[in-house]
Biopython code that builds the backbone (N, CA, C, O; Angstrom):
import numpy as np
from Bio.PDB.StructureBuilder import StructureBuilder

atoms = [
    (1, "MET", "N", (-11.480, 2.074, 21.025)),
    (1, "MET", "CA", (-11.289, 1.703, 19.635)),
    (1, "MET", "C", (-11.856, 0.291, 19.445)),
    (1, "MET", "O", (-11.550, -0.602, 20.235)),
    (2, "PRO", "N", (-12.684, 0.074, 18.401)),
    (2, "PRO", "CA", (-13.244, -1.262, 18.176)),
    (2, "PRO", "C", (-12.150, -2.276, 17.862)),
    (2, "PRO", "O", (-11.140, -1.943, 17.241)),
    (3, "SER", "N", (-12.357, -3.489, 18.287)),
    (3, "SER", "CA", (-11.341, -4.524, 18.065)),
    (3, "SER", "C", (-11.300, -4.993, 16.619)),
    (3, "SER", "O", (-10.360, -5.687, 16.234)),
    (4, "SER", "N", (-12.298, -4.634, 15.800)),
    (4, "SER", "CA", (-12.316, -5.077, 14.407)),
    (4, "SER", "C", (-11.390, -4.260, 13.510)),
    (4, "SER", "O", (-11.156, -4.640, 12.363)),
    (5, "ILE", "N", (-10.863, -3.150, 14.012)),
    (5, "ILE", "CA", (-9.954, -2.331, 13.211)),
    (5, "ILE", "C", (-8.549, -2.918, 13.303)),
    (5, "ILE", "O", (-8.012, -3.127, 14.391)),
    (6, "HIS", "N", (-7.969, -3.178, 12.131)),
    (6, "HIS", "CA", (-6.621, -3.756, 12.079)),
    (6, "HIS", "C", (-5.597, -2.629, 12.126)),
    (6, "HIS", "O", (-5.695, -1.657, 11.377)),
    (7, "THR", "N", (-4.635, -2.764, 12.993)),
    (7, "THR", "CA", (-3.544, -1.800, 13.045)),
    (7, "THR", "C", (-2.272, -2.491, 12.586)),
    (7, "THR", "O", (-2.065, -3.674, 12.855)),
    (8, "HIS", "N", (-1.436, -1.759, 11.903)),
    (8, "HIS", "CA", (-0.187, -2.317, 11.400)),
    (8, "HIS", "C", (0.871, -2.294, 12.499)),
    (8, "HIS", "O", (0.888, -1.384, 13.327)),
    (9, "PRO", "N", (1.756, -3.297, 12.508)),
    (9, "PRO", "CA", (2.823, -3.299, 13.509)),
    (9, "PRO", "C", (3.821, -2.187, 13.220)),
    (9, "PRO", "O", (3.947, -1.746, 12.078)),
    (10, "PRO", "N", (4.519, -1.737, 14.232)),
    (10, "PRO", "CA", (5.568, -0.741, 13.995)),
    (10, "PRO", "C", (6.625, -1.306, 13.040)),
    (10, "PRO", "O", (6.773, -2.525, 12.950)),
    (11, "PRO", "N", (7.353, -0.460, 12.336)),
    (11, "PRO", "CA", (8.337, -0.938, 11.357)),
    (11, "PRO", "C", (9.322, -1.961, 11.905)),
    (11, "PRO", "O", (9.739, -2.852, 11.165)),
    (12, "ALA", "N", (9.708, -1.868, 13.164)),
    (12, "ALA", "CA", (10.677, -2.811, 13.721)),
    (12, "ALA", "C", (10.101, -4.221, 13.786)),
    (12, "ALA", "O", (10.853, -5.194, 13.842)),
    (13, "GLU", "N", (8.763, -4.343, 13.779)),
    (13, "GLU", "CA", (8.135, -5.656, 13.875)),
    (13, "GLU", "C", (7.647, -6.179, 12.528)),
    (13, "GLU", "O", (7.050, -7.255, 12.477)),
    (14, "CYS", "N", (7.878, -5.464, 11.452)),
    (14, "CYS", "CA", (7.427, -5.900, 10.142)),
    (14, "CYS", "C", (8.196, -7.150, 9.725)),
    (14, "CYS", "O", (9.390, -7.269, 10.001)),
    (15, "PRO", "N", (7.511, -8.081, 9.059)),
    (15, "PRO", "CA", (8.211, -9.290, 8.609)),
    (15, "PRO", "C", (9.257, -8.964, 7.552)),
    (15, "PRO", "O", (9.172, -7.941, 6.872)),
    (16, "SER", "N", (10.227, -9.831, 7.424)),
    (16, "SER", "CA", (11.328, -9.587, 6.492)),
    (16, "SER", "C", (10.878, -9.659, 5.039)),
    (16, "SER", "O", (11.619, -9.232, 4.154)),
    (17, "GLU", "N", (9.676, -10.191, 4.763)),
    (17, "GLU", "CA", (9.187, -10.270, 3.386)),
    (17, "GLU", "C", (8.856, -8.883, 2.817)),
    (17, "GLU", "O", (8.867, -8.696, 1.600)),
    (18, "VAL", "N", (8.566, -7.925, 3.679)),
    (18, "VAL", "CA", (8.179, -6.602, 3.197)),
    (18, "VAL", "C", (9.313, -5.948, 2.400)),
    (18, "VAL", "O", (9.068, -5.502, 1.280)),
    (19, "PRO", "N", (10.536, -5.870, 2.921)),
    (19, "PRO", "CA", (11.609, -5.283, 2.105)),
    (19, "PRO", "C", (11.855, -6.067, 0.814)),
    (19, "PRO", "O", (12.175, -5.484, -0.222)),
    (20, "GLN", "N", (11.704, -7.393, 0.884)),
    (20, "GLN", "CA", (11.883, -8.208, -0.317)),
    (20, "GLN", "C", (10.812, -7.885, -1.352)),
    (20, "GLN", "O", (11.095, -7.827, -2.548)),
    (21, "ALA", "N", (9.584, -7.674, -0.889)),
    (21, "ALA", "CA", (8.498, -7.336, -1.812)),
    (21, "ALA", "C", (8.759, -5.996, -2.486)),
    (21, "ALA", "O", (8.546, -5.850, -3.689)),
    (22, "PHE", "N", (9.221, -5.019, -1.710)),
    (22, "PHE", "CA", (9.537, -3.726, -2.301)),
    (22, "PHE", "C", (10.697, -3.851, -3.283)),
    (22, "PHE", "O", (10.694, -3.200, -4.327)),
    (23, "GLY", "N", (11.673, -4.670, -2.965)),
    (23, "GLY", "CA", (12.796, -4.880, -3.876)),
    (23, "GLY", "C", (12.345, -5.508, -5.176)),
    (23, "GLY", "O", (12.804, -5.114, -6.249)),
    (24, "ALA", "N", (11.443, -6.489, -5.095)),
    (24, "ALA", "CA", (10.912, -7.131, -6.303)),
    (24, "ALA", "C", (10.117, -6.118, -7.127)),
    (24, "ALA", "O", (10.193, -6.115, -8.356)),
    (25, "GLY", "N", (9.357, -5.261, -6.448)),
    (25, "GLY", "CA", (8.606, -4.231, -7.155)),
    (25, "GLY", "C", (9.516, -3.244, -7.849)),
    (25, "GLY", "O", (9.246, -2.819, -8.972)),
    (26, "ASP", "N", (10.599, -2.879, -7.178)),
    (26, "ASP", "CA", (11.579, -1.968, -7.788)),
    (26, "ASP", "C", (12.175, -2.583, -9.045)),
    (26, "ASP", "O", (12.290, -1.920, -10.076)),
    (27, "GLU", "N", (12.551, -3.851, -8.954)),
    (27, "GLU", "CA", (13.146, -4.522, -10.114)),
    (27, "GLU", "C", (12.163, -4.567, -11.276)),
    (27, "GLU", "O", (12.539, -4.352, -12.428)),
    (28, "ARG", "N", (10.894, -4.851, -10.961)),
    (28, "ARG", "CA", (9.879, -4.934, -12.015)),
    (28, "ARG", "C", (9.652, -3.563, -12.651)),
    (28, "ARG", "O", (9.542, -3.450, -13.872)),
    (29, "LEU", "N", (9.582, -2.525, -11.821)),
    (29, "LEU", "CA", (9.355, -1.178, -12.341)),
    (29, "LEU", "C", (10.529, -0.716, -13.193)),
    (29, "LEU", "O", (10.336, -0.108, -14.245)),
    (30, "ILE", "N", (11.732, -1.001, -12.743)),
    (30, "ILE", "CA", (12.927, -0.600, -13.492)),
    (30, "ILE", "C", (13.028, -1.395, -14.789)),
    (30, "ILE", "O", (13.460, -0.858, -15.809)),
    (31, "GLY", "N", (12.633, -2.672, -14.763)),
    (31, "GLY", "CA", (12.717, -3.513, -15.954)),
    (31, "GLY", "C", (11.592, -3.291, -16.946)),
    (31, "GLY", "O", (11.690, -3.727, -18.093)),
    (32, "TRP", "N", (10.510, -2.615, -16.526)),
    (32, "TRP", "CA", (9.351, -2.441, -17.392)),
    (32, "TRP", "C", (9.689, -1.827, -18.750)),
    (32, "TRP", "O", (9.172, -2.312, -19.757)),
    (33, "PRO", "N", (10.521, -0.796, -18.838)),
    (33, "PRO", "CA", (10.822, -0.227, -20.164)),
    (33, "PRO", "C", (11.505, -1.226, -21.106)),
    (33, "PRO", "O", (11.474, -1.035, -22.322)),
    (34, "ALA", "N", (12.109, -2.269, -20.577)),
    (34, "ALA", "CA", (12.790, -3.239, -21.425)),
    (34, "ALA", "C", (11.828, -4.273, -22.015)),
    (34, "ALA", "O", (12.210, -5.030, -22.907)),
    (35, "ASP", "N", (10.572, -4.313, -21.523)),
    (35, "ASP", "CA", (9.591, -5.262, -22.052)),
    (35, "ASP", "C", (9.280, -4.944, -23.509)),
    (35, "ASP", "O", (9.290, -3.780, -23.911)),
    (36, "PRO", "N", (9.005, -5.978, -24.298)),
    (36, "PRO", "CA", (8.649, -5.742, -25.704)),
    (36, "PRO", "C", (7.386, -4.890, -25.823)),
    (36, "PRO", "O", (6.471, -5.025, -25.011)),
    (37, "ARG", "N", (7.331, -4.029, -26.811)),
    (37, "ARG", "CA", (6.172, -3.173, -27.038)),
    (37, "ARG", "C", (5.333, -3.655, -28.229)),
    (37, "ARG", "O", (4.384, -2.987, -28.638)),
    (38, "ASP", "N", (5.686, -4.802, -28.768)),
    (38, "ASP", "CA", (5.015, -5.337, -29.938)),
    (38, "ASP", "C", (3.702, -6.011, -29.519)),
    (38, "ASP", "O", (3.717, -6.976, -28.755)),
    (39, "GLY", "N", (2.578, -5.509, -30.016)),
    (39, "GLY", "CA", (1.281, -6.077, -29.682)),
    (39, "GLY", "C", (1.147, -7.528, -30.086)),
    (39, "GLY", "O", (0.504, -8.309, -29.385)),
    (40, "ASP", "N", (1.750, -7.904, -31.214)),
    (40, "ASP", "CA", (1.697, -9.305, -31.652)),
    (40, "ASP", "C", (2.412, -10.213, -30.667)),
    (40, "ASP", "O", (1.988, -11.348, -30.449)),
    (41, "TYR", "N", (3.486, -9.728, -30.071)),
    (41, "TYR", "CA", (4.209, -10.505, -29.062)),
    (41, "TYR", "C", (3.288, -10.825, -27.882)),
    (41, "TYR", "O", (3.198, -11.974, -27.450)),
    (42, "TRP", "N", (2.605, -9.800, -27.364)),
    (42, "TRP", "CA", (1.750, -9.998, -26.190)),
    (42, "TRP", "C", (0.515, -10.826, -26.515)),
    (42, "TRP", "O", (0.042, -11.589, -25.673)),
    (43, "ARG", "N", (-0.019, -10.680, -27.746)),
    (43, "ARG", "CA", (-1.145, -11.539, -28.129)),
    (43, "ARG", "C", (-0.705, -12.995, -28.191)),
    (43, "ARG", "O", (-1.438, -13.888, -27.767)),
    (44, "ALA", "N", (0.489, -13.235, -28.718)),
    (44, "ALA", "CA", (1.007, -14.610, -28.767)),
    (44, "ALA", "C", (1.249, -15.147, -27.359)),
    (44, "ALA", "O", (0.956, -16.310, -27.085)),
    (45, "GLU", "N", (1.781, -14.312, -26.460)),
    (45, "GLU", "CA", (2.008, -14.732, -25.066)),
    (45, "GLU", "C", (0.706, -15.143, -24.402)),
    (45, "GLU", "O", (0.680, -16.093, -23.620)),
    (46, "ALA", "N", (-0.375, -14.438, -24.707)),
    (46, "ALA", "CA", (-1.674, -14.706, -24.095)),
    (46, "ALA", "C", (-2.456, -15.770, -24.846)),
    (46, "ALA", "O", (-3.550, -16.147, -24.424)),
    (47, "GLY", "N", (-1.909, -16.261, -25.956)),
    (47, "GLY", "CA", (-2.598, -17.277, -26.729)),
    (47, "GLY", "C", (-3.760, -16.712, -27.538)),
    (47, "GLY", "O", (-4.705, -17.432, -27.858)),
    (48, "LEU", "N", (-3.691, -15.429, -27.867)),
    (48, "LEU", "CA", (-4.758, -14.782, -28.638)),
    (48, "LEU", "C", (-4.398, -14.799, -30.115)),
    (48, "LEU", "O", (-3.227, -14.922, -30.474)),
    (49, "PRO", "N", (-5.412, -14.674, -30.974)),
    (49, "PRO", "CA", (-5.121, -14.638, -32.416)),
    (49, "PRO", "C", (-4.354, -13.367, -32.796)),
    (49, "PRO", "O", (-4.402, -12.358, -32.092)),
    (50, "ALA", "N", (-3.654, -13.443, -33.918)),
    (50, "ALA", "CA", (-2.879, -12.297, -34.406)),
    (50, "ALA", "C", (-3.814, -11.160, -34.761)),
    (50, "ALA", "O", (-4.977, -11.380, -35.100)),
    (51, "HIS", "N", (-3.302, -9.945, -34.682)),
    (51, "HIS", "CA", (-4.063, -8.742, -35.043)),
    (51, "HIS", "C", (-4.319, -8.752, -36.535)),
    (51, "HIS", "O", (-3.416, -9.006, -37.332)),
    (52, "LEU", "N", (-5.552, -8.475, -36.903)),
    (52, "LEU", "CA", (-5.899, -8.419, -38.328)),
    (52, "LEU", "C", (-5.686, -7.000, -38.835)),
    (52, "LEU", "O", (-6.242, -6.050, -38.283)),
    (53, "ALA", "N", (-4.884, -6.852, -39.882)),
    (53, "ALA", "CA", (-4.653, -5.537, -40.474)),
    (53, "ALA", "C", (-5.902, -5.122, -41.234)),
    (53, "ALA", "O", (-6.532, -5.937, -41.908)),
    (54, "SER", "N", (-6.253, -3.846, -41.120)),
    (54, "SER", "CA", (-7.465, -3.369, -41.822)),
    (54, "SER", "C", (-7.124, -2.751, -43.151)),
    (54, "SER", "O", (-8.017, -2.300, -43.869)),
]
sb = StructureBuilder()
sb.init_structure("model")
sb.init_model(0)
sb.init_chain("A")
sb.init_seg("    ")
for serial, (resi, resn, name, xyz) in enumerate(atoms, 1):
    if name == "N":
        sb.init_residue(resn, " ", resi, " ")
    sb.init_atom(name, np.array(xyz, "f"), 0.0, 1.0, " ", f" {name:<3s}", serial, name[0])
structure = sb.get_structure()
C-alpha cells in the first residue's frame, strides 16, 4: 500500500473533538427549522439591500 494514502484511526483512537463536532451538528440540524424564513431578515443579516417589490 502506498504511504501517501491516509488511513483513519480506529474509533478508540479518535480525538474527543469528533463526538463534540457531531453533537454541534445535531444541534444545528435540530435548530434549523426555528431559523427565520423571512428573506428580508437574511438580506439584512448579510448587509444586502432590501428586496424590491415588482
